[in-house]
C-alpha positions in Angstrom: 33.0 23.2 4.0 33.3 25.1 7.3 36.3 25.0 9.7 35.7 25.6 13.4 38.5 26.7 15.6 41.0 25.0 13.3 40.1 21.6 14.7 37.0 20.6 12.7 36.2 20.3 9.0 32.5 19.7 8.5 30.9 18.5 5.3 27.3 17.8 4.3 25.6 17.1 1.0 22.8 15.5 -0.9 22.7 13.6 -4.1 19.9 12.8 -6.5 20.4 10.5 -9.4 18.0 9.3 -12.1 19.0 6.2 -14.1 17.3 5.1 -17.3 18.1 2.1 -19.5 16.4 0.4 -22.4 16.9 -3.2 -23.3 16.0 -5.5 -26.3 17.1 -9.0 -25.6 14.6 -11.8 -26.6 15.7 -15.0 -24.9 14.8 -17.3 -27.8 13.7 -15.2 -30.7 14.4 -18.0 -33.2 13.5 -20.9 -30.9 15.6 -23.7 -29.5 15.4 -27.4 -30.0 16.9 -30.0 -27.7 17.5 -33.6 -28.6 18.9 -35.4 -25.4 19.4 -39.0 -26.6 16.6 -40.2 -24.3 14.7 -42.0 -27.1 17.7 -44.0 -28.3 19.0 -44.9 -24.8 18.9 -48.2 -23.0 16.9 -47.4 -19.9 18.6 -50.2 -18.0 22.1 -48.9 -18.8 23.7 -45.6 -17.9 25.5 -43.3 -20.5 23.6 -44.5 -23.5 21.6 -42.7 -26.1 22.7 -40.1 -28.7 21.1 -36.7 -29.4 21.9 -36.9 -33.1 20.1 -40.2 -33.4 17.1 -38.7 -31.7 17.2 -35.9 -34.2 17.3 -38.3 -37.2 14.3 -40.1 -35.7 12.5 -36.8 -35.2 12.2 -37.5 -31.4 12.5 -34.1 -29.8 12.8 -33.9 -26.0 12.1 -30.2 -25.3 12.1 -26.8 -27.0 11.7 -23.1 -26.3 10.5 -19.9 -27.9 10.0 -16.3 -26.9 8.6 -13.0 -28.3 10.4 -9.7 -28.8 9.7 -6.6 -26.6 11.8 -3.6 -25.7 11.9 -2.7 -22.0 12.4 0.9 -20.9 13.4 1.0 -17.2 14.2 3.8 -14.7 15.0 4.3 -11.1 16.3 6.8 -8.6 19.3 6.7 -6.3 19.2 9.4 -3.6 21.6 10.0 -0.7 22.5 12.5 2.0 25.6 12.6 4.2 27.4 14.4 7.0 31.1 14.1 7.7 33.4 15.7 10.3 37.2 15.5 10.3 38.1 16.4 13.9 41.7 16.9 14.7 41.7 16.2 18.4 45.5 17.0 18.8 48.4 17.0 16.4 48.9 13.3 16.7 45.3 12.2 16.7 42.6 12.8 14.0 39.1 11.4 13.9 36.9 11.0 10.8 33.2 10.7 11.7 30.5 10.4 9.2 26.9 9.2 8.6 25.4 8.5 5.2 21.8 7.8 4.3 21.0 6.1 1.0 17.8 5.3 -0.9 18.0 2.9 -3.7 14.7 2.7 -5.6 13.9 -0.6 -7.5 13.6 -0.1 -11.2 10.2 0.2 -12.9 9.2 -0.1 -16.5 8.2 3.5 -17.6 5.0 2.1 -19.2 4.2 -0.3 -16.4 4.8 -3.3 -18.6 6.2 -5.7 -16.0 5.1 -8.2 -13.4 6.6 -10.1 -10.5 5.7 -13.3 -8.8 6.6 -14.5 -5.3 5.5 -17.5 -3.1 3.1 -16.6 -0.3 2.9 -20.0 1.4 5.2 -23.0 2.0 5.3 -25.5 -0.8 4.6 -29.2 -0.5 4.8 -32.4 -2.5 2.3 -35.3 -2.6 4.7 -38.2 -2.5 2.0 -40.6 -3.6 1.2 -38.8 -6.9 4.5 -36.8 -7.3 2.5 -33.5 -7.8 3.8 -30.4 -6.1 1.7 -27.6 -4.8 2.3 -24.0 -3.6 0.7 -20.6 -3.4 1.9 -17.4 -5.0 0.9 -13.9 -6.1 1.4 -12.2 -9.4 1.9 -8.5 -9.0 1.0 -6.2 -11.9 1.1 -2.3 -11.9 -2.3 -0.8 -11.5 -1.8 1.3 -14.8 -1.5 -1.9 -16.9 -3.6 -4.3 -14.9 -6.7 -4.2 -17.1 -4.7 -4.6 -20.3 -2.8 -7.5 -18.8 -5.9 -9.2 -17.5 -7.6 -8.9 -20.9 -4.8 -11.2 -22.3 -4.4 -13.3 -19.2 -8.2 -14.2 -19.3 -8.6 -14.2 -23.1 -11.6 -16.6 -23.7 -10.2 -17.7 -27.0 -7.2 -19.3 -25.4 -7.9 -22.8 -24.0 -6.5 -22.8 -21.5 -5.7 -19.2 -20.9 -3.1 -17.9 -18.5 -5.7 -17.1 -15.9 -6.9 -20.7 -15.8 -3.3 -21.9 -15.4 -2.7 -19.4 -12.5 -5.9 -20.5 -10.8 -5.0 -24.1 -11.1 -1.6 -23.5 -9.5 -3.0 -21.1 -6.8 -1.3 -18.0 -8.3 -3.4 -14.9 -7.6 -3.0 -11.8 -9.9 -2.8 -8.7 -7.8 -3.1 -5.0 -8.9 -0.7 -2.8 -7.0 -0.4 1.0 -7.0 3.3 0.8 -6.7 4.7 0.4 -10.3 8.0 -0.9 -8.9 6.3 -4.0 -7.6 9.1 -4.2 -5.0 9.1 -2.2 -1.8 12.3 -0.2 -1.2 14.2 -0.1 2.0 14.2 3.3 3.6 16.5 2.8 6.6 19.9 2.5 4.9 21.9 4.5 7.5 25.7 4.0 7.1 28.0 5.2 9.8 31.7 5.7 9.1 34.5 6.0 11.7 38.2 6.5 11.1 41.1 7.1 13.5 44.6 8.2 12.6 47.2 8.2 15.4 50.9 9.0 15.2 52.9 7.7 18.2 56.0 9.3 16.8 57.2 11.2 13.7 57.8 8.1 11.6 54.8 5.9 12.5 51.1 6.2 11.7 48.4 3.8 12.9 45.1 3.9 11.1 41.8 2.2 12.1 38.6 2.4 10.2 35.1 0.9 10.1 32.2 1.7 7.9 28.9 0.3 6.5 28.5 0.7 2.7 25.3 0.1 0.9 25.3 -1.3 -2.6 22.6 -0.3 -5.1 20.0 -2.6 -6.5 22.2 -2.8 -9.6 21.4 -4.5 -12.9 22.1 -8.2 -12.7 21.7 -8.9 -16.3 18.5 -9.0 -18.4 17.4 -12.5 -17.7 15.7 -11.7 -14.3 14.2 -8.4 -15.6 10.5 -8.2 -14.5 9.5 -6.9 -17.9 10.0 -10.3 -19.3 6.9 -11.7 -17.7 3.7 -12.7 -19.4 1.7 -11.1 -21.0 4.3 -8.4 -21.7 7.1 -10.7 -22.7 7.3 -14.4 -22.4 9.5 -17.4 -23.0 7.6 -20.7 -23.6 9.2 -24.0 -22.8 7.9 -27.2 -24.2 9.1 -30.2 -22.2 8.3 -33.9 -22.7 6.0 -35.2 -20.0 7.0 -37.7 -17.3 5.7 -41.2 -17.9 7.5 -43.7 -15.6 7.5 -46.3 -18.4 9.7 -47.3 -21.3 7.8 -45.4 -24.0 8.0 -41.8 -22.9 6.3 -39.2 -25.2 8.2 -36.4 -27.0 7.4 -32.7 -26.6 5.1 -33.0 -29.7 7.1 -30.8 -31.9 8.4 -32.2 -35.2 11.1 -31.1 -37.6 8.5 -30.5 -40.4 6.1 -28.4 -38.4 8.4 -26.7 -35.8 6.5 -24.0 -33.9 4.0 -23.4 -36.7 1.0 -24.8 -34.9 1.8 -22.8 -31.8 2.3 -19.6 -33.7 -0.8 -20.1 -35.8 -2.9 -20.3 -32.6 -1.3 -17.1 -31.3 1.9 -17.4 -29.3 0.2 -15.7 -26.4 -2.0 -18.8 -26.2 1.0 -20.9 -25.1 0.7 -20.4 -21.4 2.0 -23.7 -20.0 5.5 -24.1 -18.6 6.3 -20.4 -19.0 9.4 -19.0 -17.4 8.4 -16.5 -14.7 10.5 -13.7 -13.2 10.1 -12.7 -9.6 11.6 -11.1 -6.6 11.3 -10.9 -2.8 8.5 -8.3 -2.5 10.5 -6.3 0.0 14.0 -5.4 -1.1 16.8 -5.7 1.4 19.5 -3.4 0.2 22.9 -5.3 0.0 25.5 -3.8 2.4 29.1 -4.4 3.4 30.6 -3.9 6.9 34.2 -2.9 6.1 37.0 -2.7 8.7 40.8 -2.2 8.6 43.8 -1.7 10.8 47.1 -0.5 9.2 50.5 0.5 10.5 52.7 2.7 8.3 56.3 3.3 9.1 58.8 5.6 7.4 62.1 3.8 6.7 64.0 6.6 4.9 63.0 10.1 3.7 61.5 8.6 0.5 60.7 5.0 1.5 58.0 3.6 3.7 56.3 0.4 4.5 52.7 -0.5 5.4 51.1 -3.6 7.0 47.3 -3.9 7.1 44.6 -6.2 8.1 41.5 -5.6 5.9 38.2 -7.5 6.2 34.6 -7.2 5.4 31.3 -9.0 5.5 28.5 -8.5 3.1 24.8 -9.4 3.6 21.6 -9.4 1.6 23.5 -10.0 -1.6 21.3 -10.5 -4.6 21.2 -14.2 -5.5 19.1 -16.4 -7.8 17.6 -19.5 -6.2 14.6 -20.8 -8.0 11.4 -21.2 -5.7 9.9 -23.3 -8.5 12.6 -25.9 -8.5 11.3 -29.5 -8.2 10.5 -30.6 -4.7 12.1 -34.0 -5.1 14.8 -35.9 -6.9 13.5 -38.6 -9.3 14.9 -41.3 -11.6 17.0 -39.7 -14.4 14.5 -40.9 -17.0 11.6 -39.1 -15.4 10.6 -35.5 -15.8 10.3 -33.5 -12.5 7.9 -31.0 -14.0 5.0 -32.2 -11.9 7.0 -32.0 -8.7 7.4 -28.2 -9.0 5.4 -26.1 -6.5 3.7 -24.5 -9.5 3.6 -27.6 -11.8 2.3 -25.7 -14.8 5.1 -23.2 -14.9 8.7 -23.8 -15.8 11.8 -22.9 -13.9 11.9 -19.3 -12.8 14.4 -16.4 -12.6 14.0 -15.1 -9.1 15.9 -12.4 -7.2 16.4 -13.0 -3.5 18.3 -10.8 -1.1 19.7 -13.7 1.0 23.3 -14.1 -0.1 26.3 -13.5 2.1 30.1 -13.2 1.7 33.1 -12.8 4.0 36.6 -11.6 3.2 39.8 -11.4 5.3 43.2 -10.3 4.1 46.8 -9.4 5.1 48.0 -6.6 2.9 51.6 -5.3 2.8 53.3 -2.6 0.8 56.8 -1.2 0.5 57.1 2.0 -1.6 59.9 4.3 -2.5 58.7 7.5 -4.0 60.4 9.0 -7.0 63.8 10.4 -6.1 67.3 10.3 -7.7 65.6 9.1 -10.9 63.9 5.9 -9.7 60.9 4.7 -7.8 59.8 1.3 -6.5 56.6 -0.3 -5.3 56.2 -3.8 -4.0 52.9 -5.3 -2.6 51.9 -8.7 -1.2 48.4 -9.8 -0.3 47.1 -12.9 1.4 43.4 -13.2 1.4 40.5 -15.6 1.5 36.9 -14.9 0.2 33.9 -17.1 0.9 30.3 -16.8 0.0 27.0 -18.6 -0.7 26.3 -16.0 -3.4 27.5 -17.1 -6.9 27.7 -14.0 -9.0 24.5 -13.5 -11.1 26.3 -13.3 -14.4 28.5 -16.2 -13.5 32.1 -16.7 -12.7 34.4 -19.1 -14.5 34.5 -22.5 -12.8 31.8 -21.6 -10.2 29.4 -24.5 -9.7 26.5 -22.4 -8.4 23.7 -23.9 -6.3 23.0 -27.6 -6.3 19.2 -27.4 -5.8 17.9 -24.5 -3.8 14.5 -26.0 -3.0 16.0 -29.1 -1.4 19.4 -27.8 -0.2 19.5 -24.6 1.7 21.8 -22.1 0.0 24.0 -21.7 3.2 25.1 -25.3 2.6 26.7 -24.0 -0.6 28.9 -21.6 1.4 32.3 -22.1 0.0 35.3 -20.4 -1.8 34.3 -17.5 -3.9 34.7 -18.1 -7.6 37.2 -15.2 -7.9 39.0 -16.0 -4.6 42.7 -15.3 -5.1 44.6 -16.5 -2.1 48.1 -14.9 -2.8 49.2 -12.0 -5.0 52.6 -10.2 -5.3 53.4 -7.2 -7.5 56.5 -5.2 -8.1 56.7 -2.0 -10.1 59.8 0.1 -10.8 60.7 3.2 -12.9 64.2 4.3 -13.7 65.3 7.4 -15.5 68.8 7.3 -17.0 70.8 10.2 -15.5 71.8 11.7 -18.9 70.5 14.7 -20.9 69.1 18.0 -20.2 67.7 18.5 -16.7 69.5 15.4 -15.4 72.8 14.7 -13.7 75.1 14.0 -16.6 75.5 15.4 -20.1 73.0 18.1 -19.3 74.6 20.9 -21.3 75.0 19.4 -24.8 71.9 19.3 -27.0 73.5 16.9 -29.4 74.3 14.4 -26.6 70.8 14.9 -25.3 69.3 13.7 -28.5 71.5 10.6 -28.4 71.6 9.5 -24.8 69.3 12.0 -23.0 65.6 11.5 -22.1 65.7 7.7 -21.7 63.7 5.9 -19.0 62.4 2.4 -18.4 59.9 0.7 -16.2 59.1 -2.9 -15.4 56.2 -4.6 -13.7 56.1 -8.1 -12.2 53.0 -9.8 -11.0 52.4 -13.3 -9.6 49.3 -14.8 -8.1 47.7 -18.0 -7.2 44.8 -19.4 -9.1 41.1 -19.2 -8.6 39.0 -22.1 -7.4 36.7 -24.2 -9.6 34.2 -27.1 -9.3 34.8 -30.7 -10.2 31.9 -32.7 -11.6 31.0 -36.4 -11.8 31.7 -38.9 -14.5 30.1 -42.2 -15.5 27.0 -42.0 -13.4 23.4 -40.9 -13.9 22.4 -38.0 -11.7 18.8 -37.7 -10.5 16.3 -35.7 -12.5 16.0 -32.2 -11.0 19.5 -32.2 -9.4 22.7 -30.3 -9.5 25.5 -32.8 -8.9 29.2 -32.6 -8.2 32.1 -34.9 -7.4 33.1 -35.5 -3.8 36.7 -34.6 -2.8 38.1 -37.5 -0.8 41.7 -36.5 -0.4 44.2 -33.8 -1.6 43.4 -33.3 -5.3 47.1 -32.7 -6.0 48.2 -36.1 -4.6 49.2 -38.4 -7.4 48.6 -42.1 -7.9 46.0 -44.2 -6.1 43.0 -46.2 -7.2 39.7 -44.8 -8.3 37.0 -45.7 -5.8 33.5 -46.7 -7.1 30.9 -49.4 -6.6 30.9 -49.8 -10.4 34.0 -52.0 -11.3 34.0 -50.8 -14.9 34.6 -47.2 -13.7 37.4 -48.4 -11.4 39.2 -50.2 -14.3 38.6 -47.5 -16.9 39.7 -44.5 -14.8 43.4 -43.7 -15.0 44.9 -42.0 -11.9 47.4 -39.1 -12.5 51.1 -40.0 -12.1 51.7 -36.3 -11.5 49.6 -33.2 -11.1 49.7 -29.4 -11.6 50.5 -29.9 -15.3 48.6 -29.7 -18.6 47.6 -33.3 -18.7 46.3 -33.5 -15.1 46.0 -30.4 -13.1 44.4 -32.5 -10.4 44.2 -36.2 -9.8 40.7 -37.6 -10.8 41.3 -40.4 -8.2 41.2 -37.8 -5.4 37.5 -37.6 -6.0 34.5 -40.0 -5.9 31.1 -39.9 -7.5 28.1 -39.3 -5.3 25.3 -41.9 -5.4 24.2 -43.2 -8.8 20.4 -42.8 -9.2 20.1 -45.3 -12.0 22.4 -48.3 -11.4 20.4 -51.1 -9.9 23.2 -53.6 -10.4 26.1 -52.0 -8.6 24.2 -49.6 -6.3 20.7 -51.1 -5.7 20.4 -49.2 -2.4 20.7 -45.9 -4.2 18.6 -46.7 -7.3 15.5 -44.4 -7.6 12.6 -46.3 -9.1 10.8 -44.8 -12.1 7.4 -45.6 -10.5 5.8 -47.8 -7.9 5.4 -50.4 -10.7 9.0 -50.3 -11.8 9.9 -53.8 -13.0 13.7 -53.3 -12.6 13.5 -54.2 -8.9 11.0 -56.0 -6.9 12.3 -54.5 -3.8 14.1 -51.2 -3.4 15.1 -48.9 -0.5 14.7 -45.5 -2.1 11.3 -44.0 -2.7 10.1 -42.8 -6.1 10.4 -39.2 -4.9 13.5 -38.5 -2.8 13.0 -35.5 -0.5 14.9 -36.0 2.7 18.1 -33.9 3.0 20.6 -36.6 3.8 19.6 -38.6 0.7 19.5 -35.4 -1.4 23.1 -34.6 -0.3 24.1 -38.2 -1.1 23.1 -37.7 -4.7 24.3 -34.0 -4.9 27.9 -34.5 -4.0 30.4 -32.1 -2.5 30.8 -28.3 -2.3 31.4 -25.9 -5.1 34.9 -24.4 -5.9 37.1 -26.9 -4.0 40.1 -27.1 -6.3 42.4 -24.1 -7.0 43.3 -23.6 -10.6 46.6 -22.5 -12.1 48.1 -19.2 -11.1 50.1 -17.0 -13.4 53.2 -14.7 -13.4 54.0 -12.0 -15.9 56.7 -9.5 -16.5 56.0 -6.4 -18.7 58.5 -3.7 -19.6 58.5 -0.3 -21.3 61.2 1.9 -22.8 60.8 5.7 -23.3 62.8 8.3 -25.2 61.7 11.9 -24.9 62.9 14.5 -27.5 62.7 18.2 -26.7 61.3 20.0 -29.7 60.2 23.6 -29.1 59.9 25.3 -25.7 57.6 23.1 -23.6 56.8 20.8 -26.5 58.3 17.3 -26.8 58.1 14.1 -28.8 58.0 10.8 -26.9 58.8 7.4 -28.4 57.9 4.3 -26.4 58.1 0.6 -26.8 55.9 -1.6 -24.6 56.9 -5.3 -24.2 54.2 -7.5 -22.8 55.1 -10.9 -21.4 58.8 -10.1 -21.7 60.0 -13.7 -20.9 57.2 -15.3 -23.0 55.9 -17.1 -19.9 52.9 -19.3 -20.7 49.7 -19.0 -18.6 47.5 -22.0 -18.1 43.7 -21.7 -18.1 41.5 -23.8 -16.0 40.9 -27.4 -17.0 38.6 -27.8 -20.0 37.8 -31.3 -18.7 36.7 -30.7 -15.1 35.2 -34.1 -14.2 36.7 -37.3 -12.8 37.2 -39.3 -15.9 40.7 -40.3 -17.1 41.0 -36.9 -18.8 39.9 -35.0 -15.7 42.0 -32.0 -15.1 43.3 -31.7 -18.7 44.1 -28.1 -19.8 43.8 -27.3 -23.5 44.1 -23.5 -23.5 45.7 -20.4 -21.9 44.3 -18.2 -19.3 42.2 -15.3 -20.6 43.8 -12.1 -19.1 42.1 -9.5 -21.1 40.7 -8.9 -24.6 43.3 -8.6 -27.4 46.1 -9.8 -25.0 47.7 -12.9 -26.4 49.4 -15.4 -24.2 52.7 -15.0 -26.0 55.1 -12.1 -26.0 54.2 -9.1 -28.0 55.6 -5.7 -28.6 53.9 -2.4 -29.1 55.5 0.7 -30.6 54.0 4.2 -30.4 54.8 7.9 -30.5 53.3 10.9 -28.8 53.6 14.6 -29.4 52.8 16.9 -26.5 52.2 20.6 -26.9 
């Protein structure tokens, strides 16, 4: 650091960081078997069929299996910065800075990874229900020959190369082992201003751009899991459009034995692919704030701030191989995917956004005369169209990213906390050595000296969650939610539905914000029922053009238009705020002087002093009669029970 004429403080630096991580996490190493109840259901009635009954009849709907491979990944994070603290005059200081950051996408150290991305718009043949698209399959040059020898293995019929050719997926050898092009223009300016109009007041203003790294988003989207390095096979039943739909062909007696005997790498249909936008856009946040701090006494001051930010290019996970249409719930939408011979994919896109605004206040008294106080209050609101990759409790995620643009799922963030208040205090009893009273007697010091106590109080509003449907059949290939029709905390009313049996069977809440009904189910409505030709014939989706259920219908076999898709998909995510919580914790301390600077400290920590219960989010988050029922406490942290508990400890300092 160099100071110039006492008015500047210049700083500059560079940073190089290499990150390595190794992962072993097979997705379905023992396989999974799914019995849905389809084969014991009445196709003319909703909510029928039982998975256990399908199991007893050995009628399996779908299954999955994966191999086991360890990935070894590495990447570089590099940065350089320049900063100048310029004191223009005693009452005005400027903080000016510029930072450049380079976040390298990860690569498998052996080149054992691949990535797919769509290279042309996808389309659906609404006569046949077969989707089509065009994609590329990037493989590092160093492992391309090895990969292609498996992809085009002539003993596999079909092999993966044939499946790719059929679905217009082109394997591409690339000299960049990362498979994703990094962004090199991550320049982040920072500006800060501090101004003191008088000796008791400070006004601070700041703005900066902050780039986030291309961080790990869990192992599921890791590019090392792609065929032929690692693969997860899915075995769905095929769409039939009739009353005698086939199973996935796997029986209880044989399981995956036939598939494994033929070589698991020969199973190349309906694989899960991992992919990414080929050009990474580094996530960044524009952050700004304005604060006014005022001294009240020599040891107490208050601060009022406005803090906001907006984030762009957040990593999100839409699926480019989602079906291109909604279909009757009894149909499979596998053929309607852009790449019909592949399963759903895990895809990283840099297209998410979020916005945050807050009012933040603080009143603080620094430690003096044996006590200190700190009180804070924050009002804030966070919105996004970027559900967190590893999931947030209650967040509904995207409805269907190939049919509904993700910006239409812009709503309350899953961890949005609208209001929060905290109060912290520390008090030292004025007795004993070094304190105001009884400071000369060692015997009294052991009895009444060295005592102190602190207390913390926190209270906050709850986090939003999503409410789902009840009593209807959602289209195949959809993500469906309930529609909020009025204030969810208004009691009473009548359930609204075209189906009279749902109206008579749904009990409205007589009161809300309690364990029985946190919200009123009658404040919501179901979206369109895709499989109720009696009560909603105008919304019934035919199984095929020869569907005998209706001789005349208004909906096509393949629903693709946005208004109709929204009619079946329902409302936004995260529209109901869950229970908040309040908590008082307290600690008592007793310090004993032992020898010179050594001392023994005894402490007692009391968590949840008043034994206040905390309600979790509803375990039943649909619009049935039990909708909004809470059956458990809020999870605050691991090993922290909801009830009061006391912890005793001793510490010797020397």
